[in-house]
C-alpha positions in Angstrom: 3.7 9.0 -8.8 1.6 7.7 -6.0 0.6 11.3 -5.2 -0.5 11.8 -8.7 -2.6 8.6 -8.9 -4.3 9.3 -5.5 -5.1 12.9 -6.4 -6.5 11.7 -9.9 -8.9 9.4 -8.1 -9.9 12.1 -5.5 -10.6 14.7 -8.2 -12.6 12.3 -10.4 -15.1 11.6 -7.5 -15.4 14.6 -5.4 -17.3 17.7 -6.4 -15.6 21.0 -5.6 -16.8 24.5 -6.8 -19.3 24.2 -9.5 -18.4 20.8 -11.1 -16.4 17.6 -10.6 -12.8 18.6 -10.7 -10.4 17.5 -13.4 -6.9 16.3 -12.9 -4.8 14.7 -15.6 -2.3 12.1 -14.8 0.6 13.1 -17.1 0.3 16.9 -16.1 0.2 15.7 -12.4 3.3 13.7 -12.8 5.2 16.5 -14.4 3.9 19.2 -12.0 4.6 17.0 -8.9 8.2 16.4 -10.2 8.5 20.2 -10.5 7.3 20.8 -7.0 9.9 18.3 -5.7 12.7 20.1 -7.6 11.6 23.5 -6.2 11.1 22.2 -2.7 14.6 20.5 -3.0 16.2 23.8 -4.0 14.4 25.9 -1.3 15.5 23.6 1.6 19.2 23.3 0.2 19.5 27.1 -0.4 16.9 29.1 1.4 15.1 27.4 4.1 17.1 24.8 6.0 14.8 22.1 7.9 16.2 21.1 11.3 13.0 20.4 13.1 9.5 19.5 12.5 8.6 23.1 13.1 10.6 24.3 10.2 8.9 21.7 7.8 5.5 22.6 9.1 6.0 26.4 8.7 7.4 26.1 5.3 4.6 23.9 4.2 2.1 26.6 5.5 3.8 29.2 3.5 3.8 27.2 0.3 0.1 26.3 0.7 -0.7 29.9 1.4 1.1 31.2 -1.6 -0.9 28.6 -3.7 -4.1 29.6 -2.1 -3.7 33.3 -2.7 -2.7 32.7 -6.4 -5.5 30.2 -7.1 -8.4 31.5 -5.1 -9.4 34.3 -7.3 -10.0 31.8 -10.1 -12.3 29.4 -8.3 -13.8 31.1 -5.2 -17.0 33.0 -5.9 -19.3 32.0 -2.9 -19.3 30.3 0.5 -19.5 26.8 -0.8 -16.7 27.3 -3.2 -14.5 28.8 -0.5 -15.1 25.8 1.8 -14.3 23.4 -1.1 -11.2 25.2 -2.1 -10.1 25.5 1.6 -10.4 21.8 1.8 -8.5 21.3 -1.4 -5.7 23.6 0.0 -5.5 21.2 3.0 -4.7 18.4 0.6 -2.1 20.5 -1.0 -0.6 21.2 2.5 -0.4 17.4 3.1 1.2 16.9 -0.3 3.8 19.4 0.4 4.8 18.3 3.8 5.0 14.7 2.7 7.4 15.7 0.0 9.4 17.8 2.4 10.0 15.0 4.7 10.8 12.6 1.8 13.4 15.1 0.7 14.9 15.5 4.1 15.1 11.8 4.7 16.9 11.5 1.3 19.5 14.0 2.3 20.1 12.1 5.6 19.0 15.1 7.7 16.7 13.3 10.1 14.1 15.4 11.7 12.8 12.5 13.7 14.8 11.2 16.5 13.5 7.7 15.9 14.3 5.2 13.1 13.4 5.0 9.4 9.9 4.4 7.8 10.2 1.1 6.0 8.2 0.9 2.6 6.9 -2.7 3.0 5.9 -2.2 6.7 4.3 1.1 5.8 2.2 -0.4 3.0 1.1 -3.3 5.2 0.3 -1.0 8.2 -1.6 1.6 6.0 -3.6 -1.2 4.5 -4.4 -2.7 7.9 -5.3 0.9 9.1 -7.8 1.3 6.1 -9.6 -1.9 6.9 -9.7 -1.2 10.6 -11.0 2.2 10.1 -13.6 0.8 7.5 -14.8 -1.6 10.2 -15.2 1.1 12.9 -17.1 3.4 10.6 -19.5 0.6 9.4 -20.1 -0.7 12.8 -19.8 1.9 15.5 -18.9 5.4 14.2 -20.7 6.5 11.1 -18.7 9.0 9.0 -20.6 10.9 6.4 -18.9 14.2 6.4 -15.4 15.8 7.3 -17.1 17.2 10.5 -17.8 13.5 11.6 -14.5 12.3 10.6 -12.4 14.9 12.7 -13.3 13.8 16.2 -12.8 10.1 15.2 -9.3 11.0 13.8 -8.6 12.9 17.1 -9.5 9.8 19.2 -7.4 7.4 17.2 -4.4 9.9 17.3 -5.0 10.2 21.1 -5.0 6.6 21.5 -1.9 6.2 19.4 -0.2 9.0 21.6 -1.1 7.2 24.8 0.3 3.9 23.6 3.5 5.1 22.0 4.4 8.2 24.2 6.0 6.2 27.1 8.4 4.8 24.5 9.7 7.8 22.9 9.1 10.9 25.2 11.9 11.6 27.5 12.6 15.3 27.3 11.1 18.6 26.1 12.6 18.2 22.7 11.1 14.6 22.3 7.8 15.8 23.5 7.7 18.6 20.8 8.7 16.1 18.2 6.1 13.5 19.3 3.4 16.0 19.4 3.7 17.0 15.8 4.3 13.3 15.0 0.9 12.7 16.6 -0.7 15.5 14.5 0.7 13.8 11.4 -0.9 10.6 12.5 -4.2 12.5 13.1 -4.0 13.9 9.6 -3.3 10.6 8.0 -6.5 9.0 9.7 -8.6 12.1 8.8 -7.6 11.8 5.1 -8.4 8.2 5.0 -11.8 8.8 6.7 -12.7 11.6 4.5 -11.7 9.6 1.3 -13.9 6.7 2.4 -16.8 9.1 3.1 -16.6 11.0 -0.1 -15.2 8.6 -2.7 -17.6 6.0 -3.5 -16.1 2.8 -4.9 
C-alpha cells in the first residue's frame, strides 16, 4: 500500500518519456500484491535467499526482465532511455524492498543484526528527511540526480564510519555491512531525488 501511494505521487509529478506518467492507485495495489505473491513463490521454490547477495542478484534479474519487456514500448530516443532507466532503478528498489520484507516474514534473517521496528523506522526516516532538507537548502544544493549522488555517498560513508566498529568483526559481517551501507545510500539518494523533482 505504501509503495503504491509513493509511486502514485512520484508519477503524478515527474515527467518521463513524452509526458507526465500515469499510475492508478487501485491498479497499483493489485499489481503490487501480485508481485509479492510471485516473489514469495520464487524464493520458496526456485531461488533461496540465504545472503544479501542472493537478494540483490534476484532483484537485478527481475528488474532486467521488466526493462527488456517494457523498453520497446517507451524508449525511442536518448532522453526516454535515460528516463526509463531511472524508472527501472525505482522498480529495482521496490523489488528488493519486497524481497527483504518476505524474507523477514519467513524468519530467514539475512542480516546478522536485529529487527527493523516500524515506529522507530518511521520516526528515523522522518528525521532523515528533515535533516536532508536542511542540508540541501543550506549547504548542498540538489537540483538533479547527478548532484544527489555524491551527497548520498557522503552520508552513507559517514554512516559506515560511525556504525562499522559496532558490527564488522569478520569477512562475512563486512560483506553484509557493505551491502547494508549501499542500501542506506540508495535510501538517501531516493529521498534527495524525490525532494529535487517532486515539488510540493
